[in-house]
N, C-alpha and C positions, 0 to 999 in steps of 0.2 A: 504493498498499500505506501503510494506517494504521501510524503508529509504535507502539510500546508506550504512549508518554507519552499519544498523543492518544485511544487505547482506555481508557485509565483516566480521562481527562477527559470522555468521552462517556457518562458514567453507567454505565459497567460496571466501576468499579472493584473492589467487593466480590467479583463473580464472577471477573474475572481474578485478581485477587490470591489467592483460594482455589483457582482452578485451577493457577496457577502454583506456589503453595506443596505443592499435593498433587504437581505433576510432579515439583518439586525433591527431595520426601520420597521418591518412588519411585525416582529416579534417581542419588540419593546415594551409594549404597554398591556402586559397581562395581569387580570383581577387577582391579587393573592391576599384579601381579606376584606372585613366590614369596613362600610364607609368609602369604599370605590379605592382602598390601598392598592397601588399597582407596584409591580418590579419587572426589572429586565430579566426575561426568561428567552433563552436561546433553542431550547429543544421544542419544536413544534409539538402541539396537542396530538396530531396522530401520531407522532414517534412516542412520546410520551405513554400513550395508551398500549402502543405496541410493546414497550419494554414492561410496563407493567402485567400485560397478557403474559409475556414470557416468563417473568418472574413468578405469576401465578401458577402458570404450568408446572413449575418446578417444584414451588411449596406443594400444590396437591398431588404430585408426583413422589414426594418424600414424606409427607405428613399424610395422617389418617383423618380425612373429612368426616365429621360426625354423622353417622348413618341414621338421623332423626330427623325427618322433613318437617317436623312441627318446631323444633329448635332453628332449623334453617330459616323458615318463613319468619317466624317469632323475630330473628335477629335483624333479618331483612326489612320486616315491616318497621321497627323502631329506627334502624337505619334509614330509610326512604322518609320517615319523618323528619330526620335531622337533616339530610339532604334538600327537602323541599322549601328549608328555611336558610340553607346556607348561600353563600355568594359566588357560587361556582357550581353552572350548569352546563359545561360545554361537553360533558363526558357523562358515560353511564356508569354509575357505582354499584359495586358487587361485595356483597356482605357473606362471608362464609365463616362457621364454627369448625375448629381443628379439636379433636380428640386427643388431649395431651393433659398431663398433670400440671405442665408448666403454667405460671400465673403470667401471662403473656397476652399482648394483643399488638398487632403493627398494621401499617397501611403502605402499600407499593405504589409506583406512580400510578396515576391513570383512573384512580378511585377503586382498588382492591383492598377490601379491609377484611382482616381476620382476628377473630377472637378465639381464644384458648378455654377449653372446658375448665382448666386448672384455675382459670382467673373468673368465669361464670360461677364456680362453685364458691367463691369468696364473697360473691354480692348477696344482697338481701332484697333489693328492691328493683323495678325497671327503671328507676331514675338515676341508679349508679350504674347500671348497663348503659344507658343513654348519654352520661358522662363521659364513659370510655369510648362508645362509638363517636360522640361529637368531637373529642380530643384527636380522634384519628382521622376523622372527615377534614378537621381544621388543617392538619398537617399536608392533607391534600390540597386543599384551597390554598394555602400559602405556597404550595408548590417547595416544602422544604425538601423532600426525597430528591425532586428534578434540579433544584439548586446545587444540593451535594454532588448530583451524579453528574452536570455539567463541568463544575469544577474539578470533578476527578478525572473525567474525560479530556478536558482542555478544549480550546477553540477549533483545533484542526480537525479533530475526530467527531466533534458536534458538527462542525460544516460537513464532514462527510455524510453524516448521518441524515441531513437534509436534501442531499443529493438525489436519492435513489439509486437503484441499480446494484450490481452485485458487491461494489465496496461498501455500501449503505448497508445491506443484510449483514455484513461482516461485523461492521462497527455495532450495529443493532444488537447481535450476538453478545458482543464484549459488553455494551452496555446492560443487558441482562444478568450476566455474570457478574459486573461490578457493582449492579445494582442489589444484588441478594446479598453480597457482602456489606452493604450499606445498610440494609436493609435491618440487620443485628448491629449495629454500631449506634454508640449515643448520639443524639442530636445535641445540637449546642443549648444553653442554657437560654438564650434569647428565643430560638425555636420552640422550646417546650414552654416558654412563658407566653407566646404568642398563641399556642396552641390551647394553653389553659384558658386563656381570655376568651378567644373565638369559642372555644367549645362550651364554655359556661354561657356564651351569650347566645350559642345557636340551641342549646339544649331547652333553655326557657323559652326562645322563640317557637321550639316546637311544644310547648305545654308542659315540660317537664320542671318538677321543682328543684331549682339549682343548688340546693343544699344536699342533693345527691351526689354532686363532685365532693364536697367537701368529706361526705361519708365516705368515698371512693378513695379521696387523697388520705384519710387518717386510716383505713383498712391496710392500704398498701405500705404507709409508713410503719405500720406495726409488724407487717409480714418482714420488711425489711430486705435483706439480703437473699431470701428464699424467693423473690419475686423476681422479674426478667428487668434487663436494661431498658426495653422497649415501653414499658407501662409507665409513663409519666416517669422517665429515667430514674427507675430503681429508688424511689423514693424510701429514705429511712430516717427513723427518729434523730439520728445522729448527725446527719447533713444539715447545714444551716441552710442551703438553699430550699429544703423540705419547708424547714419552717417559714421561709419566705414566702415561698408558693402558695403556701396554706393560709398564709396571711394576706398575699394578695387577692387570693380566693375570696377569703371573707370580706374583705374592702369592696372588692366586685360587687358582692352580692348585697352587701349593707347599701350601696349606692342605689340599688334598685327599688330601695322603699320597701314598705309592707307588701308583702306578697299574698297576704291575705284577700281573699275575692277574684284572684287572677285565675282561678281555676287550673292551678297548676298541679300536677298528678306525681306520685311515688310509684304507685300500683304495686305495693308490696304483696298483695294476696295473690295477684296475677302472677308475680315473679316465683313466689313460694310454688306455686302450682308448678310452673315449668321447671323449676330448679329440683323438684322430686324426681323429674325423668331422669337426671344426670345420676342420680344414685343407683 
């Protein structure tokens, strides 16, 4: 594969530069948060979805998808409620449950969200589950994984990815492999703060009691290192950032004022019925 620099040195400099500038201008205004927040995104949506689909294929080939259609429908129902109020609707979202004792959840690029039964068993209410789903959807909205991926690939490979053809297919497979590695690496603290904030915002808009997020934060903090790095970044009671993030969530919810009369739900009874199926 020719590097971007070599392409420029082979007489293609003007054409490549024009194409690259045109591509960047088209891709520079992607929505990445509530209130019209935008960021520079170099990987087009079509390629992002293709990368996510490739990652989903690998996940479902190596992990055990829960063979309970009621649970799969339940998680998808709650997930789609969150999606309906989020700030990104240019992709189709997919929600799946993995049968595993891991206390884990993660989102792949392009809207592929996975929850593990080990995490679901730790929950008590639908609002707590909605908080995790909203957190992961927020990573997709903010394109956190896409930003990490384009930084890891570099401009030349990202540019190859946009060109199409055999070279783009090779880069796509590379991007899938890199994406799988990044999916199980920690997000930055700023990324997690954004996902916390957006997630509480989205779950409340979807009709869930945001205190479910606080309940989930505290549960994961109590679990400590028995949890996974991918669920709110392995919150533990001993981490200063854990206390900070819980404090931020409390402040965000307090700013909403009284939640009485807003018909916000926790759905504890429904969740208990579903949770019994996991046992």
